[in-house]
RORONU-762527 format. One record per atom (N, C-alpha, C): x, y, z. Coordinates in steps of 0.02 Angstrom, whole numbers, plus 50000, padded with zeros to 5 digits. Example, Ala and Ser with C-alpha at 12.3 -4.5 7.8 and 13.67 -1.06 7.14 Angstrom:
RORONU-762527
506604971650390
506154977550390
506604983550390
506424988850354
506844994750357
506455000250394
***
This chain:
RORONU-762527
491145064549185
491645061949139
491365055749106
491575054449046
491355048649009
491965044448990
491895037848995
492375033348964
492095031948895
492465033648843
492225032748775
492615027248741
492245022648709
492555017248671
492305017948599
492785018848553
492615019648482
492885013548445
492465010548404
492655004648364
492695006648291
493255005148260
493375006648189
493235013848170
493365018348216
493315025448201
492625028448200
492095024348207
491425027348203
490925024648254
490895018248264
490415015348311
490665016648382
490265020148421
490495022548486
490015020548541
490305019148599
489905018048659
490265021648716
489895023748765
490215027148821
489825025648884
490155026548940
489815025949004
490075031349051
489605034249090
489795039849132
490125037749198
490575042049221
490865041549288
490615047649325
490305046649382
490025052049421
490585055249462
490965059749430
491545062849462
491345067649518
490785071149512
490585075749565
490425071949629
490075066349622
489935062249681
490575059249710
491025057049666
491665054349688
492065059549726
492075065749701
492425071149736
492135072149806
491465072249811
491135073249876
491315067649925
491315061449900
491475055749943
492205056149967
492655058149922
493365058649941
493475064149993
493045069149996
493105074450046
492885072150115
492485066750119
492215064750184
492335057450203
492595053550158
492705046350172
493415044250153
493645039050184
494295036150166
494175030150122
494265030950057
494145025450009
494765021349997
495335023850016
495965020450004
496505025549991
497125023149982
497675027949973
497685030949903
497405027449855
497345030349788
497995031549753
498465026749758
499095027349722
499065023149659
499565023749616
499575019549556
499655012149574
499995010849630
500085004049654
499435001249683
499055005349718
498435003149750
497895008349735
497645008349672
497135013249653
496465011849686
496055016949689
495385016349718
494915013449666
494575008149684
494085005049639
493445009249639
493235011449580
492655015949577
492085013149535
492015006649531
491475003749493
490795006149518
490735007949582
490105010449610
489925017449585
490395020849553
490275027649529
490155027949454
490075022249422
489965022049350
489315018349335
489065019549275
488465015949253
488635012749186
488635006149185
488745002449124
488104998649110
487874999049048
487274995249029
487364988049049
486824984849063
486854977849086
486924973249026
487434974448985
487574970148927
488314968248929
488464962948896
489154960548893
489424962648825
489834968048822
490054970548757
490454965348719
490354965248653
490704960548611
491054964448555
491684962848544
492074966048491
492264960748441
492134962148378
492264957348324
492994957648302
493174952848260
493844952448232
493984958548189
494634959948179
494874965448137
494544972148154
494514973548218
494214979748243
494744983948279
494764990348263
495204994848300
494804997748357
495074996948417
494744999348479
495115005448503
494755010848517
495045016948544
494685018548609
495045018948663
494755020548728
495045027048753
494605031648775
494825038148800
494355040448855
494565045648890
494165048948942
493975055848917
493345057548924
493095064148902
492785067848961
493095073548978
492835077649033
492225081549010
491775082849057
491205087149044
491405094249065
491035099249041
491205106249055
491255107749129
490825104849170
490835106149242
491435102949277
491825099049241
492415095649269
493075098849247
493045104749218
493645108049193
494155109449248
493945109749310
494405110949366
494825104749383
494645099049354
495005092849368
495555091649316
496135089649340
496665087349296
496605079749293
496355077049237
496235069949230
496715067249178
497035061449194
497515058549148
497405051049143
497325048549082
497265041349069
497965038349076
498045033449120
498705030449132
498815024449086
498345019749087
498405013849044
497755009749046
497715005049000
497194999849002
497554993249013
497334989649062
497634983149080
497154977749056
497394973049016
496964967848988
497184961049015
496704957349043
496834950649069
496364945849033
496634940549004
496204935548972
495964930749026
495304930649037
495014926449089
494694920149060
494794919048995
494514913248962
494874906848983
494494901548990
494774895149012
495284892648961
495124892848896
495584890248845
496254893748847
496244900348852
496864904348853
497294902448914
496974901748971
497344900649033
497544893449045
497274888749006
497474881849014
498074879948970
498304884648930
498894883448889
499504882948934
499994879348910
500624878848947
501004885348937
501024889248988
501374895648984
500994900748945
500964906648971
500644912248936
501204916548910
501244917448845
501774921548817
501494926448767
501924930448739
501714935648692
501354932748631
501554926748609
501224923748551
500484922648563
500294921048625
499584920148640
499204926648630
499484932248653
499154938748643
499164940748570
499694939048534
499744940948463
499214937448420
498924932048445
498374928848409
497724932748416
497664936748467
497054940548481
497114947748457
497684950948470
497794957948454
498414958948412
498424964448376
499034966648342
499464969948395
499954966248419
500374968648475
501034971648452
501104972948388
501724975948362
501674983548363
501424986148418
501354993348425
501784995648483
502015001848480
502435004448534
502065005448599
501415005848596
501025007148657
500795000848693
500994994948669
500784988548699
501364985348736
501254983648799
501764980648840
501514974148870
501954969248876
501794962848907
502114962448975
501764959549023
502084958249088
502214950749094
502684948849137
502854941749144
502274937349167
501774940349201
501214936249225
500644935749175
500774937649112
500274936649059
499794942349049
499904948049080
499454953749073
499714958249017
499244960948979
499394965448924
499224972548946
499684977148938
499574984148956
499584988348892
499104992948887
499064997448830
499115004548858
499635008048839
499715014848864
499435019648811
499225025548833
498935030348786
499465033448741
499235035348682
499665039048636
499675046448657
500045050848623
500065057848643
499385061348645
498895058748608
498225061748609
497775058748663
498085055048711
497725052148768
497205046948748
497365042948697
496925037548675
497315031048678
497025025948709
497305019148707
497015015548647
497455013348601
497235010048539
497495002848537
497054998448512
497234991448503
496814988648447
497094984248405
496724981348349
496674973848359
496054971248352
495954964048358
496154960748292
496334954348298
496474950348238
495874945848225
495994939748205
495454934948192
495514929448244
495344930948306
495484926248360
494934921148370
495114916148411
494594911948440
494214916348489
493634914348510
493264918348560
493694919148622
493734925148647
494134926748705
493734930948753
493744929248816
493414933248867
493944937048906
493874943648906
494394947848934
494114952148990
494514953149039
494384958149090
494864963749075
494604969849073
495064975349062
494944980449117
495484983549137
495454988649189
495694995249159
495345000549176
495545007249154
495845010749215
496475012449210
496825015949264
496905023249243
496665027749286
496745034949272
496855038649337
497105044749331
497225048849390
496825055349383
496685058349441
496355064849442
496625068749501
496755075149490
496955079549545
496325082449575
496205081049639
495595083049674
495795086649738
495395091349758
495525095349818
495665090649878
496215091749911
496415087849969
495955089650027
495615084550057
495145086050111
495475089050173
496115088050182
496465090750240
496765097650229
496835099550166
497125106050148
496735108850088
496235112850102
495785115350050
496135118849992
496695121950004
497035125549951
497475120949908
497575114849929
498005110149893
497585104949855
497895102249803
497585096749767
498005090549777
497685084849778
498025078449786
497875074249724
498395070749700
498285066349643
498065059449669
497475057449648
497215050849664
497225046549601
497335040049610
497295035349555
496685031049564
496325029849509
495705025949510
495725020349459
495315015249472
495285009549425
494565007449415
494405005749353
493745003149334
493864996349302
493434991449317
493544984649293
492934981549257
492764983749197
492234980349159
492504974249123
492054970349092
492234964349054
492064965548981
492384961548937
492244962048865
492384955248833
492064953948777
492184947848739
492444949748671
493004946648650
493254947548582
493054941248545
492704942148489
492394936448455
492604936048382
492654929848359
492774928648288
492104928448250
491554929348287
490894929048257
490584922148264
490964917348286
490714910548297
490444910148368
489904906448380
489604905948446
490094903648499
489884904648562
490304902848619
490434895548616
***
């Protein structure tokens, strides 16, 4: 499976998730309960280039999951993208509110939700794509988590499938084009 990130409809980057290895490990190891509340962290099953991705202002970001042919037996569903601003400037403000996020992203979309603790959630549209558009922000350093589920053969009952929830936590920089 690939996590695909498309910028402005054409510039694309992706990174693979080794689902076959993850399935094998789940059959023989206890990685966690794998619920939406406590998803299994699978950063060890992905390969991300050793670069710090940067997204410029006025960019539409589309994030989706793409199964490979050998994974057709898996029911995979993108749940949401969770965005946390880890920048010092953002977090030193008095109170984190929706206005702070509105300076970075166009948050007037039905798929964007704010939590009271300052986290931004982006849920997928009907085509299973999480979309967000940057504005003209100050430099912002963001941690984003991709939460998805997959139905995988239950190790205790071979004829049954169990829905596991997984999380991936890469970092990204949203930039106005001005240096750090």
